[in-house]
C-alpha positions as a Markdown table, in Angstrom:
| # | Residue | x | y | z |
|---|---|---|---|---|
| 1 | Met | 242.9 | 11.5 | -108.6 |
| 2 | Thr | 240.4 | 13.6 | -106.8 |
| 3 | Met | 240.4 | 14.0 | -103.0 |
| 4 | Arg | 237.2 | 12.0 | -102.8 |
| 5 | Ala | 238.7 | 9.2 | -104.9 |
| 6 | Cys | 241.7 | 9.2 | -102.6 |
| 7 | Ile | 239.6 | 8.9 | -99.5 |
| 8 | Met | 237.4 | 6.2 | -101.0 |
| 9 | Thr | 240.4 | 4.2 | -102.3 |
| 10 | Glu | 242.2 | 4.5 | -99.0 |
| 11 | Ser | 239.1 | 3.3 | -97.2 |
| 12 | His | 238.7 | 0.3 | -99.5 |
| 13 | Leu | 242.4 | -0.6 | -99.2 |
| 14 | Lys | 242.2 | -0.5 | -95.4 |
| 15 | Thr | 239.1 | -2.8 | -95.5 |
| 16 | Val | 241.0 | -5.3 | -97.8 |
| 17 | Leu | 244.1 | -5.1 | -95.5 |
| 18 | Glu | 241.9 | -6.0 | -92.5 |
| 19 | Met | 240.6 | -9.0 | -94.4 |
| 20 | Leu | 244.2 | -10.1 | -95.3 |
| 21 | Arg | 245.5 | -9.8 | -91.7 |
| 22 | Asp | 243.8 | -13.1 | -90.8 |
| 23 | Lys | 245.3 | -15.0 | -93.8 |
| 24 | Pro | 249.1 | -15.4 | -93.5 |
| 25 | Glu | 249.1 | -17.4 | -96.7 |
| 26 | Leu | 248.2 | -14.2 | -98.6 |
| 27 | Gly | 251.3 | -12.3 | -97.3 |
| 28 | Ala | 252.4 | -11.3 | -100.8 |
| 29 | Ala | 248.9 | -9.7 | -101.5 |
| 30 | Arg | 249.1 | -8.0 | -98.2 |
| 31 | Gln | 252.4 | -6.4 | -99.1 |
| 32 | Leu | 250.9 | -5.1 | -102.3 |
| 33 | Val | 247.9 | -3.6 | -100.6 |
| 34 | Glu | 250.1 | -2.0 | -98.0 |
| 35 | Ala | 252.3 | -0.5 | -100.8 |
| 36 | Ala | 249.2 | 0.8 | -102.6 |
| 37 | Leu | 247.9 | 2.3 | -99.4 |
| 38 | Thr | 251.1 | 4.1 | -98.8 |
| 39 | Glu | 250.9 | 5.6 | -102.3 |
| 40 | Val | 247.3 | 6.7 | -101.8 |
| 41 | Glu | 248.1 | 8.3 | -98.5 |
| 42 | Thr | 251.0 | 10.2 | -100.1 |
| 43 | Val | 248.6 | 11.5 | -102.8 |
| 44 | Arg | 246.0 | 12.5 | -100.3 |
| 45 | Arg | 248.5 | 14.4 | -98.2 |
| 46 | Ser | 249.8 | 16.1 | -101.3 |
| 47 | His | 246.2 | 17.2 | -102.2 |
| 48 | Ala | 245.6 | 18.4 | -98.7 |
| 49 | Ala | 248.8 | 20.5 | -98.7 |
| 50 | Ala | 247.8 | 22.0 | -102.1 |
| 51 | Phe | 244.3 | 22.9 | -100.8 |
| 52 | Gln | 245.8 | 24.5 | -97.7 |
| 53 | Gln | 248.2 | 26.5 | -99.8 |
| 54 | Ala | 245.5 | 27.6 | -102.1 |
| 55 | Gly | 243.4 | 28.7 | -99.2 |
| 56 | Arg | 246.2 | 30.8 | -97.8 |
| 57 | Arg | 246.6 | 32.5 | -101.2 |
| 58 | Arg | 242.9 | 33.4 | -101.3 |
| 59 | Ala | 243.1 | 34.8 | -97.7 |
| 60 | Arg | 245.7 | 37.4 | -98.7 |
């Protein structure tokens, strides 16, 4: 997954999560979206760390 895809997916999941907050009957769906959001955030952080590390290597 590219960084751009991570950011777009994260944004979409946050939008869906906002929609689900007002619908307690969809609690199971909300839990799935929250879990997916956690995974995407983890991937995005991993990408960001890799980019920073690569930048440090180039700076040497």
